N, CA, C and O atoms as a MOPAC input file, in Angstrom:
PM7 MOZYME 1SCF
protein

 N      0.85600 1    -1.17100 1     0.00000 1
 C      0.00000 1     0.00000 1     0.00000 1
 C      0.90000 1     1.23100 1     0.00000 1
 O      1.91100 1     1.29300 1     0.69900 1
 N      0.50000 1     2.19500 1    -0.80000 1
 C      1.25800 1     3.44500 1    -0.87500 1
 C      0.32300 1     4.58300 1    -0.48800 1
 O     -0.83800 1     4.61500 1    -0.89800 1
 N      0.84500 1     5.52600 1     0.31400 1
 C      0.05200 1     6.67600 1     0.73200 1
 C      0.76300 1     7.94200 1     0.27000 1
 O      1.91300 1     8.19800 1     0.62800 1
 N      0.05400 1     8.71900 1    -0.53000 1
 C      0.52600 1    10.02800 1    -0.96300 1
 C     -0.06700 1    11.02900 1     0.02100 1
 O     -1.27700 1    11.04200 1     0.24800 1
 N      0.78600 1    11.86800 1     0.60200 1
 C      0.30300 1    12.72300 1     1.68300 1
 C      1.05400 1    14.04900 1     1.71100 1
 O      2.01700 1    14.25700 1     0.97300 1
 N      0.58700 1    14.93600 1     2.58100 1
 C      1.24400 1    16.20900 1     2.87700 1
 C      1.53000 1    16.19600 1     4.36500 1
 O      0.63000 1    15.97500 1     5.17600 1
 N      2.79100 1    16.43500 1     4.72500 1
 C      3.19700 1    16.27100 1     6.11900 1
 C      2.48600 1    17.20200 1     7.09700 1
 O      2.40700 1    16.88400 1     8.28300 1
 N      1.97100 1    18.32900 1     6.64400 1
 C      1.27700 1    19.26200 1     7.53900 1
 C     -0.22700 1    19.01100 1     7.64100 1
 O     -0.92300 1    19.67400 1     8.41000 1
 N     -0.71700 1    18.05700 1     6.86800 1
 C     -2.14800 1    17.77200 1     6.80800 1
 C     -2.56500 1    16.86100 1     7.96900 1
 O     -2.06300 1    15.74600 1     8.11400 1
 N     -3.47200 1    17.35100 1     8.77200 1
 C     -3.94700 1    16.59500 1     9.92900 1
 C     -4.66800 1    15.31100 1     9.50500 1
 O     -4.48400 1    14.25800 1    10.11500 1
 N     -5.47900 1    15.40800 1     8.46900 1
 C     -6.18800 1    14.22400 1     7.97600 1
 C     -5.19600 1    13.16600 1     7.51600 1
 O     -5.36200 1    11.98300 1     7.81500 1
 N     -4.16500 1    13.58700 1     6.79000 1
 C     -3.13200 1    12.64500 1     6.33700 1
 C     -2.47100 1    11.95700 1     7.52400 1
 O     -2.30200 1    10.73800 1     7.52700 1
 N     -2.10200 1    12.73400 1     8.52400 1
 C     -1.45700 1    12.17800 1     9.71400 1
 C     -2.36200 1    11.15400 1    10.38400 1
 O     -1.90400 1    10.08300 1    10.78200 1
 N     -3.64200 1    11.48100 1    10.51000 1
 C     -4.59400 1    10.57000 1    11.15100 1
 C     -4.74000 1     9.26900 1    10.37400 1
 O     -4.77200 1     8.19100 1    10.96700 1
 N     -4.82900 1     9.36400 1     9.05100 1
 C     -4.97500 1     8.16500 1     8.21900 1
 C     -3.72400 1     7.29500 1     8.33300 1
 O     -3.83000 1     6.07700 1     8.47600 1
 N     -2.55800 1     7.90100 1     8.27100 1
 C     -1.30000 1     7.15000 1     8.36800 1
 C     -1.19400 1     6.46600 1     9.72700 1
 O     -0.81000 1     5.29900 1     9.80500 1
 N     -1.53100 1     7.18200 1    10.79500 1
 C     -1.49400 1     6.59000 1    12.14000 1
 C     -2.45200 1     5.40800 1    12.23700 1
 O     -2.10800 1     4.37000 1    12.80300 1
 N     -3.65300 1     5.56700 1    11.68600 1
 C     -4.63600 1     4.48400 1    11.73800 1
 C     -4.14200 1     3.25600 1    10.97300 1
 O     -4.24400 1     2.13300 1    11.46700 1
 N     -3.61400 1     3.46700 1     9.78300 1
 C     -3.10500 1     2.34600 1     8.98800 1
 C     -1.96900 1     1.63100 1     9.71100 1
 O     -1.90800 1     0.40200 1     9.71600 1
 N     -1.07700 1     2.39500 1    10.31500 1
 C      0.03700 1     1.79600 1    11.05800 1
 C     -0.48000 1     1.01600 1    12.26400 1
 O      0.01500 1    -0.07400 1    12.55400 1
 N     -1.47500 1     1.56600 1    12.97100 1
 C     -2.02700 1     0.88900 1    14.15400 1
 C     -2.74200 1    -0.40600 1    13.77800 1
 O     -2.86000 1    -1.32200 1    14.59200 1
 N     -3.21700 1    -0.46800 1    12.53100 1
 C     -3.86000 1    -1.69000 1    12.02400 1
 C     -2.82800 1    -2.69700 1    11.53000 1
 O     -3.18300 1    -3.79100 1    11.09300 1
 N     -1.54700 1    -2.32600 1    11.59800 1
 C     -0.48900 1    -3.22400 1    11.17300 1
 C     -0.23900 1    -3.23700 1     9.66900 1
 O      0.43100 1    -4.13300 1     9.15600 1
 N     -0.77000 1    -2.25600 1     8.97100 1
 C     -0.58300 1    -2.17400 1     7.51800 1
 C      0.86700 1    -1.79500 1     7.19600 1
 O      1.46200 1    -0.95300 1     7.86800 1
 N      1.40700 1    -2.40800 1     6.19100 1
 C      2.71800 1    -2.01500 1     5.68000 1
 C      2.47300 1    -0.94700 1     4.63100 1
 O      1.79600 1    -1.19000 1     3.63200 1
 N      3.02800 1     0.24200 1     4.86100 1
 C      2.76800 1     1.34100 1     3.94000 1
 C      4.06900 1     1.98500 1     3.47400 1
 O      5.05400 1     2.07800 1     4.20600 1
 N      4.01800 1     2.41600 1     2.24000 1
 C      5.10000 1     3.20800 1     1.65900 1
 C      4.55800 1     4.63400 1     1.57500 1
 O      3.45700 1     4.85800 1     1.07100 1
 N      5.33200 1     5.58900 1     2.06900 1
 C      4.86800 1     6.97100 1     2.09600 1
 C      5.55100 1     7.80700 1     1.01700 1
 O      6.73600 1     7.63900 1     0.73000 1
 N      4.78000 1     8.69900 1     0.43700 1
 C      5.33400 1     9.67300 1    -0.51100 1
 C      4.73400 1    11.03700 1    -0.20600 1
 O      3.53200 1    11.25200 1    -0.35900 1
 N      5.57700 1    11.93900 1     0.22300 1
 C      5.15500 1    13.29500 1     0.54200 1
 C      5.17000 1    14.07800 1    -0.76900 1
 O      6.22200 1    14.53900 1    -1.21300 1
 N      3.99700 1    14.22400 1    -1.38500 1
 C      3.95000 1    14.72200 1    -2.75500 1
 C      4.11000 1    16.23300 1    -2.89200 1
 O      4.01100 1    16.75900 1    -4.00100 1
 N      4.35300 1    16.93500 1    -1.80400 1
 C      4.72800 1    18.33700 1    -1.90400 1
 C      6.24400 1    18.44100 1    -2.08400 1
 O      6.73400 1    19.37800 1    -2.71500 1
 N      6.98000 1    17.48100 1    -1.53000 1
 C      8.43900 1    17.44200 1    -1.67500 1
 C      8.83900 1    16.62600 1    -2.90100 1
 O      9.74100 1    17.02000 1    -3.64000 1
 N      8.18600 1    15.51100 1    -3.11700 1
 C      8.43300 1    14.62800 1    -4.25600 1
 C      7.20500 1    14.72700 1    -5.15400 1
 O      6.30700 1    13.88700 1    -5.10100 1
 N      7.18700 1    15.76600 1    -5.97600 1
 C      6.00400 1    16.15000 1    -6.73500 1
 C      5.54400 1    15.05700 1    -7.70000 1
 O      6.34500 1    14.30400 1    -8.25400 1
 N      4.24600 1    15.00300 1    -7.87500 1
 C      3.64300 1    14.08500 1    -8.84500 1
 C      3.78700 1    14.67300 1   -10.24600 1
 O      3.63400 1    15.87900 1   -10.44000 1
 N      4.07600 1    13.82800 1   -11.20300 1
 C      4.10000 1    14.26500 1   -12.60100 1
 C      2.65600 1    14.32800 1   -13.10500 1
 O      1.74300 1    13.81100 1   -12.46100 1
 N      2.46300 1    14.95800 1   -14.24600 1
 C      1.12400 1    15.00200 1   -14.84700 1
 C      0.64400 1    13.59100 1   -15.15400 1
 O     -0.53200 1    13.27100 1   -14.98100 1
 N      1.56900 1    12.74900 1   -15.61300 1
 C      1.20700 1    11.37100 1   -15.93700 1
 C      0.78200 1    10.61400 1   -14.68300 1
 O     -0.16500 1     9.82900 1   -14.72500 1
 N      1.47400 1    10.84200 1   -13.57000 1
 C      1.10200 1    10.17800 1   -12.32000 1
 C     -0.26700 1    10.64500 1   -11.83700 1
 O     -1.06500 1     9.84100 1   -11.35600 1
 N     -0.53600 1    11.92200 1   -11.96300 1
 C     -1.84500 1    12.44700 1   -11.56700 1
 C     -2.93800 1    11.79500 1   -12.41600 1
 O     -3.96000 1    11.35400 1   -11.89000 1
 N     -2.71600 1    11.73700 1   -13.72500 1
 C     -3.69400 1    11.11000 1   -14.62500 1
 C     -3.92300 1     9.64400 1   -14.24800 1
 O     -5.05800 1     9.16800 1   -14.23500 1
 N     -2.84000 1     8.93900 1   -13.94400 1
 C     -2.95100 1     7.52100 1   -13.59800 1
 C     -3.69200 1     7.33500 1   -12.27300 1
 O     -4.51700 1     6.42900 1   -12.15800 1
 N     -3.41900 1     8.16300 1   -11.28700 1
 C     -4.12900 1     8.05900 1   -10.00800 1
 C     -5.61600 1     8.34800 1   -10.18900 1
 O     -6.45900 1     7.67900 1    -9.59000 1
 N     -5.93500 1     9.33000 1   -11.00500 1
 C     -7.34200 1     9.63200 1   -11.28800 1
 C     -8.01500 1     8.44700 1   -11.97800 1
 O     -9.15000 1     8.08800 1   -11.66200 1
 N     -7.29000 1     7.84700 1   -12.92900 1
 C     -7.83700 1     6.67700 1   -13.64000 1
 C     -8.07700 1     5.52800 1   -12.66300 1
 O     -9.12200 1     4.87900 1   -12.69700 1
 N     -7.09600 1     5.28300 1   -11.79100 1
 C     -7.22200 1     4.18500 1   -10.82900 1
 C     -8.31600 1     4.44500 1    -9.78900 1
 O     -8.89100 1     3.51000 1    -9.23300 1
 N     -8.59100 1     5.71500 1    -9.53900 1
 C     -9.66700 1     6.07500 1    -8.60500 1
 C    -11.00900 1     6.16900 1    -9.32200 1
 O    -12.05900 1     6.25500 1    -8.68700 1
 N    -10.96200 1     6.15100 1   -10.65800 1
 C    -12.16700 1     6.25900 1   -11.48200 1
 C    -12.94000 1     7.55500 1   -11.20500 1
 O    -14.16400 1     7.55900 1   -11.08000 1
 N    -12.17900 1     8.65300 1   -11.11300 1
 C    -12.80100 1     9.96700 1   -10.90900 1
 C    -12.15000 1    10.98700 1   -11.84100 1
 O    -11.07200 1    10.74900 1   -12.38700 1
 N    -12.81200 1    12.10800 1   -12.01100 1
 C    -12.27900 1    13.19200 1   -12.83500 1
 C    -11.36800 1    14.07600 1   -11.99200 1
 O    -11.36500 1    13.99500 1   -10.76400 1
 N    -10.60100 1    14.91400 1   -12.66500 1
 C     -9.74300 1    15.86800 1   -11.96300 1
 C    -10.59800 1    16.80100 1   -11.09800 1
 O    -10.20800 1    17.15300 1    -9.98500 1
 N    -11.73700 1    17.18900 1   -11.60500 1
 C    -12.62100 1    18.08900 1   -10.83900 1
 C    -13.04500 1    17.44000 1    -9.52000 1
 O    -13.14500 1    18.11500 1    -8.49600 1
 N    -13.29300 1    16.12400 1    -9.55100 1
 C    -13.70000 1    15.41300 1    -8.33900 1
 C    -12.56100 1    15.28700 1    -7.32600 1
 O    -12.80400 1    15.07900 1    -6.13800 1
 N    -11.31000 1    15.41300 1    -7.80200 1
 C    -10.14600 1    15.24700 1    -6.92300 1
 C     -9.59100 1    16.57500 1    -6.42200 1
 O     -8.54200 1    16.60900 1    -5.77900 1
 N    -10.28700 1    17.66000 1    -6.71200 1
 C     -9.82800 1    18.96500 1    -6.24100 1
 C    -10.11100 1    19.14300 1    -4.76000 1
 O    -11.14300 1    18.71000 1    -4.24800 1
 N     -9.18700 1    19.77900 1    -4.09700 1
 C     -9.35600 1    20.11600 1    -2.67400 1
 C    -10.07000 1    21.46800 1    -2.61300 1
 O     -9.46200 1    22.52100 1    -2.80300 1
 N    -11.33600 1    21.41100 1    -2.35100 1
 C    -12.18700 1    22.58600 1    -2.44700 1
 C    -11.95600 1    23.61900 1    -1.34000 1
 O    -12.34900 1    24.77700 1    -1.48400 1
 N    -11.32800 1    23.21200 1    -0.24500 1
 C    -11.05600 1    24.16000 1     0.84000 1
 C     -9.75400 1    24.92800 1     0.63600 1
 O     -9.41500 1    25.79400 1     1.44200 1
 N     -9.03400 1    24.62300 1    -0.41600 1
 C     -7.76800 1    25.30900 1    -0.67300 1
 C     -8.01800 1    26.75200 1    -1.10300 1
 O     -8.94300 1    27.03400 1    -1.86500 1
 N     -7.18600 1    27.65300 1    -0.60900 1
 C     -7.31400 1    29.07600 1    -0.92400 1
 C     -7.25500 1    29.31800 1    -2.43600 1
 O     -8.01300 1    30.12800 1    -2.96900 1
 N     -6.36400 1    28.62100 1    -3.11100 1
 C     -6.19300 1    28.78200 1    -4.54900 1
 C     -7.44000 1    28.32900 1    -5.31400 1
 O     -7.76200 1    28.88700 1    -6.36300 1
 N     -8.13200 1    27.33200 1    -4.79700 1
 C     -9.37900 1    26.86000 1    -5.41400 1
 C    -10.36100 1    28.02400 1    -5.54200 1
 O    -11.00600 1    28.20400 1    -6.57500 1
 N    -10.45700 1    28.79800 1    -4.48200 1
 C    -11.37300 1    29.94500 1    -4.47600 1
 C    -10.84300 1    31.07000 1    -5.36100 1
 O    -11.59900 1    31.68600 1    -6.11200 1
 N     -9.53500 1    31.33700 1    -5.26700 1
 C     -8.93900 1    32.41500 1    -6.06000 1
 C     -9.09200 1    32.17200 1    -7.56000 1
 O     -9.35100 1    33.10600 1    -8.31900 1
 N     -8.93400 1    30.93600 1    -7.98100 1
 C     -9.05000 1    30.59100 1    -9.40200 1
 C    -10.48900 1    30.35100 1    -9.82700 1
 O    -10.76400 1    30.08500 1   -10.99700 1
 N    -11.40100 1    30.44800 1    -8.87300 1
 C    -12.83300 1    30.22900 1    -9.11900 1
 C    -13.07400 1    28.89800 1    -9.82300 1
 O    -13.81100 1    28.81700 1   -10.80500 1
 N    -12.43400 1    27.86200 1    -9.29600 1
 C    -12.55000 1    26.54900 1    -9.91700 1
 C    -13.96300 1    25.98700 1    -9.85200 1
 O    -14.30900 1    25.08800 1   -10.61800 1
 N    -14.76900 1    26.50400 1    -8.95600 1
 C    -16.15600 1    26.04800 1    -8.86500 1
 C    -17.07000 1    26.78700 1    -9.83900 1
 O    -18.20000 1    26.36200 1   -10.07800 1
 N    -16.58300 1    27.88900 1   -10.39700 1
 C    -17.42800 1    28.70900 1   -11.25800 1
 C    -17.03000 1    28.66100 1   -12.72300 1
 O    -17.88500 1    28.72100 1   -13.60700 1
 N    -15.73800 1    28.55400 1   -12.98100 1
 C    -15.26000 1    28.55400 1   -14.36500 1
 C    -15.23000 1    27.13300 1   -14.90800 1
 O    -15.13900 1    26.16100 1   -14.15800 1
 N    -15.31000 1    27.04000 1   -16.22200 1
 C    -15.32900 1    25.73700 1   -16.88300 1
 C    -13.92600 1    25.38700 1   -17.37500 1
 O    -13.52500 1    25.79200 1   -18.46600 1
 N    -13.18600 1    24.63500 1   -16.56600 1
 C    -11.84200 1    24.19100 1   -16.92400 1
 C    -11.92700 1    22.79300 1   -17.53500 1
 O    -12.75000 1    21.97300 1   -17.12900 1
 N    -11.06700 1    22.53700 1   -18.51300 1
 C    -11.00500 1    21.20200 1   -19.09800 1
 C    -10.25900 1    20.27500 1   -18.13900 1
 O     -9.61400 1    20.73100 1   -17.19500 1
 N    -10.35400 1    18.98800 1   -18.38900 1
 C     -9.64400 1    17.98800 1   -17.58200 1
 C     -8.13000 1    18.25600 1   -17.62400 1
 O     -7.46200 1    18.21200 1   -16.59100 1
 N     -7.60100 1    18.53100 1   -18.80500 1
 C     -6.16800 1    18.80000 1   -18.93300 1
 C     -5.75700 1    20.07700 1   -18.21300 1
 O     -4.68600 1    20.13000 1   -17.60700 1
 N     -6.58900 1    21.09700 1   -18.27200 1
 C     -6.28100 1    22.34200 1   -17.55600 1
 C     -6.24500 1    22.10400 1   -16.04900 1
 O     -5.37600 1    22.63300 1   -15.35600 1
 N     -7.18200 1    21.31300 1   -15.54200 1
 C     -7.19500 1    21.01800 1   -14.11100 1
 C     -5.97700 1    20.18900 1   -13.70200 1
 O     -5.39600 1    20.41900 1   -12.64100 1
 N     -5.59600 1    19.23800 1   -14.53200 1
 C     -4.40600 1    18.43400 1   -14.23600 1
 C     -3.16200 1    19.31400 1   -14.25000 1
 O     -2.27600 1    19.14000 1   -13.41300 1
 N     -3.08200 1    20.24800 1   -15.18000 1
 C     -1.96500 1    21.19600 1   -15.20100 1
 C     -1.91200 1    22.00100 1   -13.90600 1
 O     -0.83900 1    22.20700 1   -13.34000 1
 N     -3.06600 1    22.45200 1   -13.44400 1
 C     -3.11400 1    23.21500 1   -12.19500 1
 C     -2.71400 1    22.35500 1   -10.99600 1
 O     -2.01500 1    22.82800 1   -10.10000 1
 N     -3.15100 1    21.10300 1   -10.97500 1
 C     -2.77600 1    20.19000 1    -9.88800 1
 C     -1.26400 1    19.93000 1    -9.89500 1
 O     -0.63000 1    19.82800 1    -8.84500 1
 N     -0.71100 1    19.82800 1   -11.09600 1
 C      0.72500 1    19.62300 1   -11.22800 1
 C      1.49300 1    20.83800 1   -10.68400 1
 O      2.46600 1    20.68600 1    -9.94500 1
 N      1.04800 1    22.03000 1   -11.05500 1
 C      1.72400 1    23.25900 1   -10.62700 1
 C      1.47500 1    23.57800 1    -9.15600 1
 O      2.33300 1    24.15100 1    -8.48500 1
 N      0.29500 1    23.20400 1    -8.65900 1
 C     -0.11900 1    23.55300 1    -7.29000 1
 C     -0.66000 1    22.30500 1    -6.58800 1
 O     -1.87200 1    22.09300 1    -6.56300 1
 N      0.22200 1    21.47800 1    -6.01600 1
 C     -0.23800 1    20.23100 1    -5.40200 1
 C     -1.22700 1    20.43300 1    -4.24900 1
 O     -1.91600 1    19.49400 1    -3.85100 1
 N     -1.29700 1    21.64000 1    -3.72100 1
 C     -2.26900 1    21.88800 1    -2.65200 1
 C     -3.70200 1    21.73100 1    -3.14800 1
 O     -4.62100 1    21.58200 1    -2.34200 1
 N     -3.90300 1    21.76200 1    -4.46400 1
 C     -5.24100 1    21.59800 1    -5.04000 1
 C     -5.70400 1    20.14200 1    -5.06700 1
 O     -6.87800 1    19.87100 1    -5.32300 1
 N     -4.79400 1    19.20500 1    -4.80600 1
 C     -5.13700 1    17.78600 1    -4.86400 1
 C     -5.66800 1    17.32600 1    -3.50900 1
 O     -5.00700 1    17.49500 1    -2.48400 1
 N     -6.86000 1    16.74800 1    -3.51400 1
 C     -7.42400 1    16.19800 1    -2.27800 1
 C     -6.47800 1    15.12300 1    -1.74800 1
 O     -5.85400 1    14.39200 1    -2.51700 1
 N     -6.38600 1    15.04300 1    -0.45400 1
 C     -5.44000 1    14.12300 1     0.17000 1
 C     -5.99600 1    13.58500 1     1.46500 1
 O     -6.89000 1    14.18800 1     2.05900 1
 N     -5.48000 1    12.46500 1     1.90600 1
 C     -4.43900 1    11.63900 1     1.31600 1
 C     -4.97300 1    10.81600 1     0.14800 1
 O     -6.18000 1    10.68500 1    -0.05200 1
 N     -4.03500 1    10.27100 1    -0.61000 1
 C     -4.35100 1     9.34800 1    -1.69500 1
 C     -3.76500 1     8.00100 1    -1.29600 1
 O     -2.58900 1     7.90600 1    -0.94500 1
 N     -4.58100 1     6.97800 1    -1.35100 1
 C     -4.11500 1     5.63600 1    -0.98900 1
 C     -4.15600 1     4.76600 1    -2.24400 1
 O     -5.17400 1     4.68700 1    -2.93300 1
 N     -3.04500 1     4.12700 1    -2.52000 1
 C     -2.93500 1     3.22000 1    -3.66300 1
 C     -2.77800 1     1.81200 1    -3.11600 1
 O     -1.81100 1     1.50000 1    -2.42000 1
 N     -3.75300 1     0.96500 1    -3.44600 1
 C     -3.73500 1    -0.40900 1    -2.93400 1
 C     -4.36900 1    -1.33800 1    -3.96200 1
 O     -5.44700 1    -1.06700 1    -4.49100 1
 N     -3.67900 1    -2.42900 1    -4.22800 1
 C     -4.20100 1    -3.47400 1    -5.12100 1
 C     -4.67900 1    -2.91400 1    -6.45800 1
 O     -5.71700 1    -3.32100 1    -6.97800 1
 N     -3.90800 1    -1.97500 1    -7.00700 1
 C     -4.24300 1    -1.44100 1    -8.32000 1
 C     -5.40000 1    -0.46500 1    -8.34400 1
 O     -5.90400 1    -0.12200 1    -9.41300 1
 N     -5.82400 1    -0.01400 1    -7.17300 1
 C     -6.89800 1     0.98200 1    -7.08600 1
 C     -6.40100 1     2.15500 1    -6.25800 1
 O     -5.60900 1     1.99400 1    -5.32900 1
 N     -6.88400 1     3.33800 1    -6.61700 1
 C     -6.53400 1     4.53600 1    -5.85500 1
 C     -7.79000 1     5.04900 1    -5.15900 1
 O     -8.89500 1     4.99400 1    -5.69800 1
 N     -7.58500 1     5.53900 1    -3.96400 1
 C     -8.66600 1     6.10600 1    -3.16100 1
 C     -8.22100 1     7.51700 1    -2.79700 1
 O     -7.24800 1     7.70900 1    -2.06900 1
 N     -8.94500 1     8.49000 1    -3.31100 1
 C     -8.61800 1     9.89100 1    -3.06800 1
 C     -9.68500 1    10.44800 1    -2.15800 1
 O    -10.87800 1    10.42400 1    -2.46300 1
 N     -9.21900 1    10.95200 1    -1.02900 1
 C    -10.17400 1    11.46900 1    -0.05200 1
 C    -10.96600 1    12.61300 1    -0.67500 1
 O    -10.40400 1    13.59200 1    -1.16600 1
 N    -12.26100 1    12.46300 1    -0.64100 1
 C    -13.13600 1    13.50900 1    -1.17800 1
 C    -13.36900 1    14.53400 1    -0.08000 1
 O    -13.80200 1    14.18700 1     1.01900 1
 N    -13.08600 1    15.77700 1    -0.37400 1
 C    -13.27900 1    16.86300 1     0.57500 1
 C    -14.58100 1    17.56800 1     0.21500 1
 O    -14.75900 1    18.02200 1    -0.91600 1
 N    -15.45700 1    17.65400 1     1.15300 1
 C    -16.72400 1    18.35700 1     0.91400 1
 C    -16.49500 1    19.85800 1     1.03800 1
 O    -15.73300 1    20.30700 1     1.89400 1
 N    -17.15200 1    20.62200 1     0.19100 1
 C    -16.99800 1    22.07900 1     0.26500 1
 C    -17.91100 1    22.65800 1     1.32900 1
 O    -17.92300 1    23.87100 1     1.53900 1

């Protein structure tokens, strides 16, 4: 199991602690330091079976500044923004058995 996380994120910390307490073997990747490529973002979205819009972190300041809820961005434009600004990606992301689970953040 692989967990993509942000070290300052409380939710990420809680999920990692829970997985460890359950005895799960996990590989960690702090994707603010070890950035995801556009191809990796696309693959994680595919494995999660969701669109880039569904994987946006709606509580992020940049989400509001860019009016991502109001403007019509293409899938590629959103992936470009996620690549440039990883804070826009909902987290944590868990990769297990060929499936990705991206925490959905409610607005």
